[in-house]
C-alpha positions as CSV (number, residue, x, y, z in Angstrom):
1,M,-0.1,0.1,-0.1
2,Q,2.8,2.2,0.7
3,H,3.6,2.8,-2.9
4,L,0.3,4.7,-3.5
5,F,1.3,7.2,-1.2
6,K,5.2,7.4,-0.9
7,N,6.8,11.0,-1.8
8,N,3.1,12.2,-3.1
9,S,1.7,15.4,-1.7
10,A,-1.8,15.1,0.1
11,L,-3.6,18.3,0.9
12,V,-6.0,17.4,3.8
13,I,-8.3,20.1,4.4
14,G,-10.0,19.8,8.4
15,G,-6.8,17.8,9.3
16,G,-6.7,19.3,12.9
17,A,-9.0,16.8,14.7
18,G,-11.0,13.7,14.4
19,L,-10.8,11.9,11.2
20,G,-9.0,14.3,9.6
21,R,-6.1,14.1,12.1
22,A,-6.4,10.5,11.6
23,L,-6.1,10.5,7.7
24,C,-2.8,12.9,8.3
25,L,-1.0,10.7,10.4
26,E,-2.2,7.6,8.3
27,L,-0.7,9.3,5.1
28,A,2.4,10.4,6.9
29,H,2.7,6.6,7.7
30,H,2.5,5.8,4.4
31,K,5.2,8.2,3.6
32,A,3.4,10.8,2.1
33,N,4.0,14.6,2.1
34,V,0.9,16.0,3.8
35,V,-0.1,19.3,4.6
36,V,-2.5,19.9,7.2
37,A,-5.2,23.1,6.6
38,D,-7.5,23.6,9.4
39,I,-9.4,26.9,10.5
40,D,-8.0,26.0,13.9
41,E,-4.1,26.9,13.5
42,A,-3.3,25.6,16.8
43,A,-5.0,22.3,15.9
44,A,-3.2,21.7,12.6
45,A,-0.1,22.2,14.3
46,E,-0.9,19.4,17.1
47,T,-1.2,17.7,14.3
48,V,2.1,18.1,12.6
49,R,3.9,17.6,15.6
50,L,2.1,14.1,16.2
51,I,3.4,13.7,12.6
52,E,7.0,14.6,13.3
53,E,7.3,12.6,16.2
54,K,7.0,9.8,14.0
55,E,9.7,11.3,11.6
56,G,6.9,11.8,9.0
57,H,6.9,15.0,6.6
58,A,4.2,17.4,7.4
59,K,3.5,21.3,7.4
60,A,0.2,23.5,8.8
61,V,-1.8,26.0,7.2
62,P,-4.5,27.9,8.5
63,L,-7.8,27.8,6.2
64,D,-11.0,29.5,6.3
65,V,-13.0,26.9,3.5
66,T,-15.5,29.4,3.2
67,D,-13.4,31.8,1.6
68,K,-13.3,30.5,-2.1
69,R,-10.0,32.7,-3.0
70,A,-8.1,31.3,-0.1
71,V,-8.8,27.5,-0.8
72,E,-8.1,28.1,-4.5
73,E,-4.7,29.7,-3.9
74,L,-3.8,27.1,-0.9
75,V,-4.4,24.4,-3.6
76,E,-2.3,26.2,-6.5
77,Q,0.3,26.8,-3.8
78,V,0.7,23.0,-2.7
79,A,0.7,21.9,-6.1
80,N,3.7,24.9,-7.1
81,E,5.8,23.6,-4.0
82,Y,5.5,19.9,-4.3
83,G,5.4,20.0,-8.2
84,R,2.0,18.6,-8.0
85,L,-1.0,17.6,-6.1
86,D,-1.6,14.2,-5.9
87,Y,-4.7,13.7,-3.0
88,L,-7.1,16.1,-2.0
89,F,-8.9,15.2,1.2
90,N,-12.0,17.4,1.7
91,N,-12.9,16.7,5.5
92,A,-14.1,20.0,7.0
93,G,-17.5,20.1,8.6
94,I,-19.8,21.5,10.9
95,T,-23.2,20.3,12.6
96,I,-26.1,22.3,13.9
97,C,-28.2,19.8,15.6
98,G,-32.1,20.6,16.0
99,E,-35.6,19.9,14.6
100,V,-36.3,22.3,11.4
101,D,-38.6,24.3,13.4
102,D,-36.0,25.6,15.8
103,L,-33.4,26.2,13.3
104,D,-33.1,29.5,11.2
105,I,-31.8,29.9,7.8
106,T,-28.6,31.2,8.5
107,D,-27.6,27.9,10.0
108,W,-28.7,26.3,7.1
109,H,-26.2,29.0,5.2
110,R,-23.5,28.1,7.7
111,V,-23.6,24.4,7.1
112,F,-23.5,24.4,3.7
113,D,-21.0,26.8,3.0
114,V,-18.3,24.6,4.9
115,N,-19.5,21.1,4.5
116,F,-20.6,21.6,0.7
117,W,-19.5,25.0,-0.6
118,G,-15.9,24.5,1.1
119,A,-15.5,21.4,-0.6
120,V,-16.4,22.3,-4.0
121,Y,-14.0,25.3,-4.1
122,A,-11.1,22.9,-3.3
123,A,-12.3,19.9,-5.7
124,T,-13.0,22.3,-8.6
125,A,-9.3,24.1,-7.7
126,A,-8.0,20.7,-7.7
127,F,-9.8,18.9,-10.6
128,K,-7.8,22.1,-12.9
129,V,-4.5,21.3,-11.4
130,M,-5.3,17.1,-11.8
131,Q,-6.1,17.8,-15.1
132,R,-2.8,19.5,-16.1
133,Q,-1.0,16.6,-14.5
134,K,-3.5,13.9,-15.8
135,S,-3.5,12.0,-12.3
136,G,-4.8,12.7,-8.9
137,Y,-7.4,11.7,-6.4
138,I,-10.2,13.9,-5.1
139,V,-11.5,12.5,-1.8
140,N,-14.6,14.1,-0.1
141,T,-15.9,13.0,3.3
142,A,-19.7,12.9,3.2
143,S,-21.8,10.7,5.6
144,V,-23.9,7.9,6.0
145,A,-26.4,10.6,6.7
146,G,-26.2,12.1,3.5
147,L,-27.7,8.3,2.3
148,I,-30.5,7.8,4.5
149,G,-31.3,11.3,5.8
150,A,-31.1,12.1,9.4
151,P,-33.8,13.5,11.9
152,F,-32.4,16.8,13.6
153,L,-29.6,16.9,11.5
154,A,-31.4,17.9,8.5
155,P,-28.8,20.5,7.2
156,F,-25.7,18.3,7.8
157,A,-27.4,15.7,6.2
158,S,-28.6,17.6,3.0
159,S,-25.2,18.7,2.6
160,K,-23.7,15.4,2.7
161,S,-26.5,14.2,0.1
162,A,-25.1,17.2,-2.4
163,M,-21.5,16.3,-1.3
164,I,-22.4,12.6,-2.5
165,G,-24.0,13.7,-5.4
166,F,-21.2,16.0,-6.5
167,S,-18.7,13.5,-5.6
168,L,-20.3,10.6,-7.9
169,S,-20.9,13.1,-10.8
170,L,-17.4,14.2,-10.7
171,R,-16.0,11.0,-10.8
172,E,-17.0,10.2,-14.3
173,E,-16.0,13.7,-15.8
174,A,-12.6,13.0,-14.2
175,A,-12.0,9.4,-15.0
176,T,-11.2,10.6,-18.8
177,Y,-8.4,12.6,-17.5
178,G,-6.6,9.8,-15.3
179,I,-8.2,11.2,-11.9
180,K,-10.2,9.2,-9.0
181,V,-12.9,10.7,-6.9
182,S,-14.5,9.1,-4.0
183,A,-17.2,10.1,-1.7
184,V,-16.4,9.1,2.3
185,C,-19.7,8.2,4.0
186,P,-19.2,7.2,7.9
187,G,-21.6,6.3,10.2
188,Y,-21.2,7.3,13.9
189,L,-17.6,7.7,14.5
190,Q,-16.5,9.4,17.8
191,K,-18.2,11.6,20.4
192,E,-16.1,14.6,19.5
193,I,-18.4,15.3,16.2
194,Y,-21.1,15.5,18.5
195,E,-19.6,17.4,21.2
196,R,-18.3,20.0,18.8
197,A,-21.7,20.7,17.1
198,E,-24.2,23.4,18.0
199,Y,-27.7,22.8,19.6
200,R,-31.0,24.1,19.3
201,G,-33.7,23.2,22.4
202,V,-31.7,20.4,23.8
203,R,-28.6,19.6,26.0
204,P,-26.0,18.2,23.7
205,E,-25.3,15.2,26.9
206,D,-28.9,14.3,26.4
207,V,-28.4,13.6,22.6
208,I,-25.1,12.1,22.9
209,K,-26.2,9.5,25.3
210,K,-28.9,8.3,23.0
211,I,-26.7,7.5,20.1
212,P,-27.3,4.0,19.6
213,F,-24.0,3.0,17.9
214,G,-20.6,2.5,19.8
215,A,-18.1,4.9,18.4
216,M,-15.2,4.0,15.5
217,K,-11.9,5.1,16.9
218,P,-10.6,7.3,14.3
219,K,-7.4,5.3,13.4
220,K,-10.0,2.8,12.2
221,A,-11.8,5.0,10.5
222,A,-8.8,6.3,8.5
223,E,-7.6,2.7,7.7
224,A,-10.7,2.0,6.3
225,V,-10.9,5.2,4.5
226,I,-7.1,4.3,2.9
227,D,-8.4,0.8,2.1
228,G,-11.1,2.0,0.3
229,L,-8.9,4.1,-2.0
230,T,-6.6,1.6,-3.0
231,K,-9.5,-0.1,-4.1
232,N,-10.7,3.0,-5.8
233,L,-14.3,2.6,-4.6
234,P,-17.0,5.3,-5.7
235,M,-18.5,5.4,-2.1
236,I,-16.6,4.2,1.2
237,V,-19.1,3.3,3.5
238,F,-18.0,2.1,7.3
239,P,-18.1,0.8,10.0
240,L,-20.5,-2.4,9.7
241,H,-23.6,-0.6,11.0
242,A,-23.5,2.6,8.4
243,R,-23.0,-0.3,5.6
244,I,-26.1,-2.2,6.9
245,I,-28.3,0.6,7.1
246,S,-27.5,2.4,3.9
247,W,-28.3,-1.2,2.2
248,L,-31.2,-1.5,4.0
249,S,-32.2,1.9,2.8
250,R,-31.4,0.9,-0.6
251,M,-33.6,-1.6,-0.7
252,N,-36.4,-0.2,0.9
253,P,-36.5,3.2,2.6
254,S,-39.0,2.3,5.1
255,L,-36.7,-0.3,6.3
256,V,-34.8,2.3,8.4
257,T,-38.0,3.8,9.6
258,P,-38.1,2.5,12.8
259,L,-34.5,3.6,13.4
260,K,-35.3,7.0,12.4
261,R,-39.0,7.1,14.5
262,K,-36.7,6.1,17.8
263,T,-34.3,9.0,16.9
264,V,-37.1,11.3,16.7
265,H,-38.8,10.0,20.0
266,D,-35.8,10.5,21.9
267,F,-34.7,13.6,20.7
268,R,-38.0,15.1,21.9
269,Q,-38.3,13.5,25.2
270,A,-35.1,15.3,25.7
271,K,-36.2,18.7,24.3
272,L,-35.6,21.5,26.6
273,Q,-39.4,23.5,27.8
274,P,-39.5,27.1,27.2
275,A,-38.7,28.0,30.9
276,E,-35.4,25.7,30.8
277,R,-34.3,27.4,27.5
278,E,-34.5,30.9,29.0
279,A,-32.7,29.8,32.1
């Protein structure tokens, strides 16, 4: 596997924590030159420190993915610095959890600006670079929520559905240029994602404790992504519960209705009363 990444350049956007950090560490382990981009510069620097601790090669750069020009300039900068851009990982994302009635339209814009448009800015810029090279790999992190929907995560699930549609569409256009594209669709990975989320009308701890699946460690998740890339899979779906749920939903969406209804019931049981929200 190492020959796929050795001495290749990899730009990981959202590499400061969680799956993004784990991907950076895994890529560095396979001898790639990793550029860790994140809006949290300190988190990106910590990822680099962890890589260098193991004698890997990496550099950290601050990046706000909602800034189209900054994203495009970084893609070109990486390509110029290393002579090419071999891998782009779009892994930046935010989550706002709440009933649609409790969300403001600005919540939708914020989620799409980061989760979808930020990835489109990077992917289209990388696509131009990779067309010149006639090679490269664009990896977009979506979610199993984008395949089946997710009550109380409507903006997140919708942005990830858009990401999947974008990735599968670009994949066929890119193939004629020798460029690969995959959508990564994880299930529940780690509490950190939910701990960093914003909540409307409910306490985070009351939602987190009701999640029905055990967390997958970021390292295992990164290994699953890398394995999927070696196979050039259109969609890399993991862990097992995510594959089962997505398969059931493809067979008949009503097969996952009981799980979604339970989510609705649990969430509404945990919702704060108006007096609690004001306290």
